[in-house]
C-alpha positions as a Markdown table, in Angstrom:
| # | Residue | x | y | z |
|---|---|---|---|---|
| 1 | Met | -18.8 | -9.9 | 9.2 |
| 2 | Ala | -17.6 | -7.0 | 7.0 |
| 3 | Pro | -14.1 | -6.6 | 6.4 |
| 4 | Ile | -14.2 | -3.7 | 8.8 |
| 5 | Cys | -14.9 | -4.4 | 12.4 |
| 6 | Asp | -15.7 | -1.8 | 14.5 |
| 7 | Leu | -16.1 | -3.1 | 18.4 |
| 8 | Ser | -14.5 | 0.5 | 19.9 |
| 9 | Asp | -16.2 | 1.2 | 23.3 |
| 10 | Gln | -17.8 | -1.9 | 24.0 |
| 11 | Arg | -16.0 | -2.5 | 27.5 |
| 12 | Leu | -14.7 | -5.7 | 26.0 |
| 13 | Leu | -12.1 | -7.8 | 28.3 |
| 14 | Leu | -11.8 | -10.5 | 25.7 |
| 15 | Leu | -12.3 | -10.7 | 22.0 |
| 16 | Pro | -15.5 | -11.9 | 20.7 |
| 17 | Asp | -15.4 | -15.4 | 19.6 |
| 18 | Lys | -17.0 | -14.8 | 16.4 |
| 19 | Leu | -13.6 | -13.1 | 15.4 |
| 20 | Phe | -12.2 | -16.3 | 15.5 |
| 21 | Ser | -15.0 | -18.4 | 13.5 |
| 22 | Val | -14.0 | -20.0 | 10.1 |
| 23 | Gly | -13.7 | -17.9 | 7.3 |
| 24 | Val | -14.5 | -14.6 | 9.5 |
| 25 | Asn | -10.8 | -14.4 | 10.6 |
| 26 | Arg | -9.5 | -14.3 | 6.9 |
| 27 | Gln | -12.1 | -11.7 | 5.9 |
| 28 | Ile | -11.5 | -8.9 | 8.6 |
| 29 | Val | -9.0 | -6.2 | 7.2 |
| 30 | Thr | -9.8 | -3.3 | 9.8 |
| 31 | Leu | -10.1 | -3.8 | 13.3 |
| 32 | Asn | -11.1 | -1.0 | 15.9 |
| 33 | Leu | -11.1 | -2.3 | 19.3 |
| 34 | Arg | -10.3 | 1.2 | 20.9 |
| 35 | Arg | -11.2 | 2.2 | 24.1 |
| 36 | Asn | -11.9 | -1.4 | 25.8 |
| 37 | Ser | -10.2 | -3.3 | 28.8 |
| 38 | Leu | -8.5 | -5.8 | 26.7 |
| 39 | Gln | -6.7 | -8.7 | 28.4 |
| 40 | Phe | -3.2 | -10.8 | 27.8 |
| 41 | Arg | -3.5 | -14.5 | 28.3 |
| 42 | Pro | -2.2 | -15.2 | 32.0 |
| 43 | Ser | 1.0 | -16.7 | 32.3 |
| 44 | Asn | -0.3 | -19.3 | 34.2 |
| 45 | Gln | -2.8 | -20.2 | 31.6 |
| 46 | Ile | -0.6 | -20.5 | 28.5 |
| 47 | Gln | -2.4 | -23.8 | 28.0 |
| 48 | Asn | -5.7 | -22.4 | 28.2 |
| 49 | Thr | -7.5 | -23.3 | 24.9 |
| 50 | Leu | -9.9 | -20.4 | 25.6 |
| 51 | Leu | -9.7 | -18.0 | 22.5 |
| 52 | Gly | -10.3 | -14.0 | 23.0 |
| 53 | Trp | -7.1 | -13.0 | 24.7 |
| 54 | Leu | -5.4 | -10.3 | 23.2 |
| 55 | Asp | -2.5 | -12.4 | 22.4 |
| 56 | Asp | -5.1 | -14.4 | 19.9 |
| 57 | Ile | -5.1 | -11.5 | 17.6 |
| 58 | Glu | -2.2 | -13.2 | 15.9 |
| 59 | Arg | -4.4 | -15.2 | 14.3 |
| 60 | Leu | -6.5 | -12.5 | 12.4 |
| 61 | Arg | -3.9 | -13.0 | 9.5 |
| 62 | Ser | -6.0 | -10.9 | 7.0 |
| 63 | Leu | -5.8 | -7.4 | 9.3 |
| 64 | Arg | -4.0 | -4.4 | 7.5 |
| 65 | Ser | -5.2 | -1.8 | 10.3 |
| 66 | Leu | -5.5 | -2.3 | 13.9 |
| 67 | Asn | -6.6 | 0.0 | 16.8 |
| 68 | Ile | -6.2 | -0.7 | 20.1 |
| 69 | Ala | -5.5 | 2.4 | 21.6 |
| 70 | Asp | -6.8 | 3.6 | 25.1 |
| 71 | Asn | -7.2 | 0.2 | 26.6 |
| 72 | Ser | -4.6 | 0.6 | 29.1 |
| 73 | Leu | -1.8 | -1.6 | 28.0 |
| 74 | Tyr | 1.4 | -2.0 | 29.7 |
| 75 | His | 2.9 | -4.3 | 27.8 |
| 76 | Phe | 3.3 | -4.5 | 23.9 |
| 77 | Pro | 0.9 | -7.1 | 22.4 |
| 78 | Ile | 3.7 | -8.9 | 20.8 |
| 79 | Ala | 1.2 | -11.2 | 18.8 |
| 80 | Val | 0.8 | -8.2 | 16.5 |
| 81 | Thr | 4.4 | -8.9 | 15.1 |
| 82 | His | 3.0 | -12.1 | 13.5 |
| 83 | Leu | 0.5 | -9.9 | 11.5 |
| 84 | Ser | 2.4 | -9.9 | 8.3 |
| 85 | Asn | 0.0 | -7.8 | 6.3 |
| 86 | Leu | -0.5 | -5.3 | 9.1 |
| 87 | Thr | 0.1 | -1.9 | 7.6 |
| 88 | Glu | -1.2 | 0.6 | 10.6 |
| 89 | Leu | -1.1 | 0.0 | 14.2 |
| 90 | Ile | -2.6 | 2.5 | 16.6 |
| 91 | Leu | -1.6 | 2.2 | 20.4 |
| 92 | Ser | -2.0 | 5.5 | 21.7 |
| 93 | Gly | -3.2 | 6.4 | 25.0 |
| 94 | Asn | -1.8 | 3.0 | 26.5 |
| 95 | Arg | 0.8 | 3.0 | 29.2 |
| 96 | Ile | 3.4 | 0.9 | 27.0 |
| 97 | Ser | 7.0 | 1.8 | 27.9 |
| 98 | Tyr | 8.9 | -0.7 | 25.8 |
| 99 | Ile | 8.7 | -1.3 | 22.1 |
| 100 | Pro | 10.3 | -4.7 | 21.4 |
| 101 | Lys | 12.5 | -5.0 | 18.3 |
| 102 | Gln | 10.2 | -7.8 | 17.1 |
| 103 | Ile | 8.2 | -4.7 | 15.7 |
| 104 | Ala | 10.6 | -4.6 | 13.0 |
| 105 | Glu | 9.2 | -7.6 | 11.2 |
| 106 | Leu | 6.2 | -5.5 | 10.1 |
| 107 | Ile | 8.1 | -3.3 | 7.9 |
| 108 | Lys | 8.3 | -4.2 | 4.6 |
């Protein structure tokens, strides 16, 4: 997988397993997930080890640019605040009404 990964317009509910393969997750610098239907891990499945929920995005530590626009998200994906290399976050076209103060952790 190249440093740029475009998974836009794929009707994804979950992130593909290959994103979390050893080595691959350290190579991806730009990830475009625009116009999908990504989901958060349900609160009753916190112990679920299945990867692919939007919450698992924090495992992609090398990300510098993340586009999750137009996913009909209602909640800010707090997991992105753990992406210390992130310099670009595109959230437009979602229904997020609250940005948590943890977003300040991304400011360098």
